[in-house]
C-alpha positions, -999 to +999 in steps of 0.1 A: +000+000+000+029+024+008+044+018-026+010+025-043+006+057-022+042+068-031+035+061-068+003+082-067+021+110-049+049+111-075+024+109-103+004+138-089+035+159-085+045+151-121+011+162-133+012+194-113+047+202-126+037+194-162+006+216-159+026+245-144+053+242-171+027+246-198+010+273-177-026+278-168-049+308-169-079+307-145-105+332-132-100+343-096-118+321-071-143+337-047-117+334-020-090+350-042-113+379-050-118+385-013-081+385-007-074+410-035-100+433-020-088+429+015-052+437+005-064+471-009-052+462-044-088+464-058-117+487-048-148+501-063-139+525-091-110+505-104-108+505-143-110+466-144-135+444-126-123+413-107-142+392-133-118+403-160-087+393-141-069+359-144-044+340-122-016+327-143+002+297-128+037+289-143+071+276-135+100+300-129+137+297-119+145+312-085+177+329-074+183+297-055+187+279-088+156+258-081+123+255-100+093+271-083+056+273-092+046+309-095+014+329-098+006+363-111-027+382-116-032+398-150-059+411-174-076+383-193-068+401-225-031+395-220-031+362-202-021+338-230+006+361-245+021+364-210+021+326-205+043+324-236+066+350-220+070+331-187+076+298-205+104+316-225+119+331-193+119+296-177+136+281-207+162+309-205+167+301-168+161+338-160+159+341-122+129+356-105+131+364-068+094+359-059+062+355-078+031+343-059-004+353-052+002+353-014+033+376-018+010+403-033-024+398-019-021+374+011-026+384+047+012+386+051+025+400+018+061+399+010+078+430+024+112+428+007+100+448-023+113+422-048+081+406-060+074+401-097+037+412-101+012+427-124-023+438-111-024+467-087-052+492-089-032+524-084-021+556-102+011+557-121+041+566-100+059+598-110+096+598-118+120+601-089+129+634-105+095+646-092+103+641-055+072+629-036+046+640-061+017+617-066+003+603-098-029+615-114-035+589-140-041+551-138-011+530-141-011+502-166-009+480-136-045+491-127-056+474-159-034+443-153-016+450-185+019+456-171+044+434-153+072+445-129+100+419-130+125+417-101+120+453-089+152+454-067+174+444-095+156+467-119+148+500-101+127+530-112+152+558-117+152+594-126+178+622-125+203+596-112+181+587-082+158+559-071+133+558-042+144+522-034+176+525-014+181+487-015+185+489-053+213+515-054+239+489-065+218+483-096+218+518-110+249+509-130+233+490-159+266+481-175+274+459-145+250+431-156+241+406-129+214+379-125+179+392-125+187+424-145+161+427-173+182+437-203+186+400-215+148+395-216+136+427-233+133+407-266+110+382-249+084+408-240+090+425-274+080+392-291+044+398-278+045+435-287+052+448-252+075+478-244+101+482-217+104+511-192+142+509-196+138+522-231+120+554-221+134+587-235+154+609-211+168+602-177+137+585-163+139+548-167+117+521-151+139+490-156+114+466-139+085+476-160+071+459-191+036+469-205+013+464-234+017+500-246+052+507-233+039+532-207 
């Protein structure tokens, strides 16, 4: 019986891994909708309803050189193109620090600031050149049509500054290290997405990829 149970467990894990490798796109469950609302990442007046969001489940390589199953919430309109992107990143063994539903929307979200994520119902963040000014227009994240990849390794900079002091060592983009996004720009470009690191002028958002480049 133990041998049968072990075989079933191994088979189940293999099925889960194979499914995650291919990637899945699913509507938010009732419980997940409640968590997103409780986290403050969605509220009445947001430009996208919870019914138009999807949870992508896919494999990714961690900075620990291990394979992890990750989740990210995106707009249903971009779900399948983004699954192609994350499959490509996995094949390239591009390292992602953290990508999970709980890290963004759970009762104890990840506080280290290095979470790869998409949907956040918020305004666009002004350039660090603007000091502590607040945004006045919806971010593409509010539509679930932008992804921030490894924020610490790819800071939002302007006028030679960044608000994230833990990312200071990554301001020099010529010193390429694991997790820096330059090697994967072509992957997002393959689905027509633009990169914040290509913005004109001194303001660059190296973590940011979006459907319209903004």
